[in-house]
C-alpha positions as CSV (number, residue, x, y, z in Angstrom):
1,M,-48.2,52.1,63.2
2,R,-45.0,54.1,63.8
3,L,-42.9,51.2,62.5
4,A,-45.0,51.2,59.3
5,I,-44.4,54.9,58.8
6,L,-40.7,54.5,59.4
7,V,-40.5,51.6,56.9
8,L,-42.6,53.5,54.3
9,L,-40.5,56.6,54.6
10,A,-37.2,54.7,54.6
11,P,-36.7,54.8,50.8
12,A,-36.6,58.6,51.0
13,L,-33.6,58.3,53.2
14,C,-31.1,57.5,50.4
15,V,-29.9,59.1,47.2
16,D,-29.5,56.6,44.3
17,L,-25.8,56.9,43.5
18,V,-24.4,53.8,41.9
19,G,-21.3,52.6,43.8
20,A,-21.6,55.3,46.4
21,E,-21.8,55.0,50.1
22,P,-25.3,55.3,51.5
23,A,-26.4,58.9,51.9
24,Y,-28.0,58.1,55.3
25,S,-26.9,56.8,58.6
26,I,-28.8,55.3,61.5
27,A,-27.4,55.5,65.0
28,R,-28.9,53.7,68.0
29,Y,-29.2,55.3,71.5
30,G,-31.1,52.8,73.7
31,N,-34.6,52.7,72.2
32,R,-34.0,55.8,70.1
33,L,-32.9,55.9,66.5
34,A,-31.0,59.0,65.2
35,V,-31.5,59.0,61.4
36,T,-29.3,61.4,59.4
37,A,-30.3,61.9,55.7
38,P,-30.2,64.5,53.0
39,T,-33.2,66.8,52.7
40,G,-33.5,66.3,49.0
41,S,-33.8,68.7,46.1
42,A,-37.5,68.7,45.3
43,L,-39.1,72.0,44.4
44,P,-41.4,73.6,46.9
45,P,-45.0,74.1,45.8
46,S,-44.6,77.9,45.5
47,V,-41.8,77.4,43.0
48,S,-43.7,74.8,41.1
49,A,-46.4,77.4,40.5
50,R,-43.9,79.8,39.0
51,L,-42.7,77.1,36.6
52,R,-46.2,76.6,35.2
53,Q,-46.0,79.9,33.3
54,R,-45.6,79.7,29.5
55,V,-42.5,81.0,27.8
56,T,-40.9,81.1,24.3
57,C,-37.2,80.8,23.7
58,D,-34.7,80.1,21.0
59,F,-31.3,78.9,22.1
60,V,-28.6,78.1,19.5
61,E,-25.4,76.7,21.1
62,T,-26.1,79.0,24.0
63,P,-23.8,78.7,27.0
64,I,-25.4,77.4,30.2
65,N,-24.8,80.6,32.2
66,E,-26.8,82.6,29.6
67,V,-29.6,79.9,29.7
68,A,-29.6,80.4,33.5
69,D,-30.0,84.1,33.1
70,F,-33.0,83.5,30.9
71,L,-34.5,81.2,33.5
72,R,-33.8,83.9,36.2
73,R,-35.5,86.6,34.2
74,S,-38.5,84.4,33.2
75,S,-39.3,83.0,36.6
76,G,-38.0,85.6,39.1
77,L,-36.2,82.8,40.9
78,N,-32.6,82.7,42.1
79,V,-30.9,80.5,39.5
80,V,-27.3,79.3,40.2
81,C,-25.0,77.3,37.9
82,A,-22.3,75.1,39.4
83,P,-18.8,76.3,38.4
84,G,-18.0,72.8,37.0
85,L,-20.9,73.0,34.6
86,I,-19.8,76.5,33.3
87,A,-16.1,75.3,33.1
88,G,-17.3,72.3,31.1
89,D,-18.7,74.7,28.5
90,A,-22.1,73.1,28.5
91,R,-24.3,74.5,25.7
92,V,-27.9,74.2,24.8
93,T,-29.7,74.3,21.5
94,L,-33.5,74.5,22.0
95,A,-36.4,76.3,20.3
96,V,-39.8,76.3,22.0
97,K,-43.0,78.4,21.7
98,D,-45.5,78.8,24.4
99,M,-44.2,75.9,26.6
100,E,-44.4,75.7,30.4
101,L,-41.2,76.9,32.0
102,G,-40.9,73.6,34.0
103,N,-40.9,71.6,30.8
104,V,-38.2,74.0,29.4
105,V,-36.1,73.3,32.5
106,D,-36.5,69.6,31.9
107,W,-35.4,69.9,28.3
108,I,-32.4,72.0,29.4
109,R,-31.5,69.3,31.9
110,T,-31.7,66.6,29.2
111,L,-29.8,68.6,26.5
112,A,-27.0,69.9,28.8
113,H,-26.6,66.6,30.6
114,C,-27.0,68.3,34.0
115,Q,-28.9,68.0,37.2
116,V,-31.5,70.5,38.3
117,G,-32.8,70.8,41.9
118,W,-33.8,73.2,44.6
119,L,-31.0,73.9,47.0
120,D,-30.8,76.6,49.7
121,G,-33.5,78.8,48.2
122,A,-32.2,78.7,44.6
123,L,-32.8,76.6,41.4
124,F,-29.4,74.9,41.2
125,I,-28.1,73.6,37.9
126,S,-25.1,71.3,38.4
127,D,-23.0,68.7,36.7
128,Q,-23.2,66.5,39.9
129,P,-26.2,64.9,41.6
130,I,-27.9,67.3,44.1
131,A,-28.4,65.8,47.5
132,G,-29.2,68.8,49.7
133,R,-28.2,69.4,53.3
134,S,-28.3,66.5,55.8
135,V,-30.9,66.6,58.6
136,T,-30.9,64.5,61.7
137,R,-34.2,63.3,63.3
138,L,-34.6,61.4,66.5
139,Y,-37.2,58.6,66.6
140,D,-38.3,57.1,69.9
141,V,-39.1,53.4,69.2
142,S,-39.7,52.4,72.8
143,D,-43.3,51.5,72.1
144,L,-42.3,49.3,69.2
145,T,-39.8,47.4,71.4
146,L,-42.1,46.9,74.3
147,L,-43.7,43.4,74.5
148,V,-47.4,43.6,75.2
149,P,-48.2,40.6,77.5
150,D,-50.5,38.0,76.1
151,F,-52.7,37.0,79.1
152,P,-54.7,33.8,78.5
153,G,-58.4,34.3,78.5
154,P,-60.9,32.3,80.6
155,E,-62.0,28.9,79.7
156,L,-65.3,29.1,77.8
157,A,-68.1,26.5,77.6
158,L,-70.8,26.6,75.0
159,S,-73.8,24.4,75.1
160,A,-76.1,23.5,72.2
161,P,-79.7,22.4,72.7
162,G,-79.9,18.6,72.7
163,A,-76.2,18.1,72.5
164,G,-73.4,18.1,74.9
165,G,-71.4,21.2,75.7
166,I,-68.2,22.3,73.9
167,V,-65.3,23.5,76.0
168,I,-62.9,26.0,74.4
169,S,-59.5,26.1,76.2
170,P,-57.5,29.3,76.3
171,A,-54.8,29.6,73.7
172,P,-51.2,28.9,74.9
173,G,-48.9,31.9,75.2
174,S,-47.5,33.1,71.9
175,G,-43.9,32.9,73.1
176,R,-43.0,35.8,70.8
177,E,-40.3,38.3,71.6
178,S,-40.3,42.0,71.1
179,P,-38.0,43.5,68.4
180,S,-35.0,45.5,69.7
181,S,-34.1,48.9,68.4
182,D,-31.3,47.1,66.4
183,D,-33.9,44.9,64.8
184,I,-35.9,47.9,63.7
185,A,-32.8,49.7,62.4
186,D,-31.8,46.6,60.4
187,L,-35.3,46.5,59.0
188,I,-35.1,50.1,57.9
189,E,-31.7,49.6,56.3
190,H,-33.0,46.4,54.5
191,V,-35.9,48.4,53.0
192,V,-33.6,51.3,52.0
193,A,-31.0,49.0,50.4
194,K,-33.6,47.6,47.9
């Protein structure tokens, strides 16, 4: 069960950067795996609720820092622009009426060719992908590497009326080996690399 959870969560361990080094690392300490990965830049639910309010705006070649001021006033959130985006003189032309603020943010992201994410308590607008801080978690996989013995069962005999008996022999041992922590780490890396 725990292996399935690790494998299902494994795709969340990486940031999809073409040609970049993996954004995660897996270290092995005996039967423990130390996984270090970025926390991500998804918006918390309390912020998502604020972005559902409806706004009206009319930007004509407006600099991105003025757009960020509008977002700050409209949402009451901390909004930060990366210096590289401001220096690149990103501008937005957008006119909307009674649109959800979250959709306005998506349009600004598209029109200004920037990234928007939640980082350290602020809505962060950047010219670079937003990965978030790295967090290390320790997973004990001892129970996954422990081989449960397969004891043969007793020999069973079934008899049918008017016919001879049927003897069912115990199944031979499975001969399987338990996976090592290296095998589990390789499996997680294989799933993440897809």
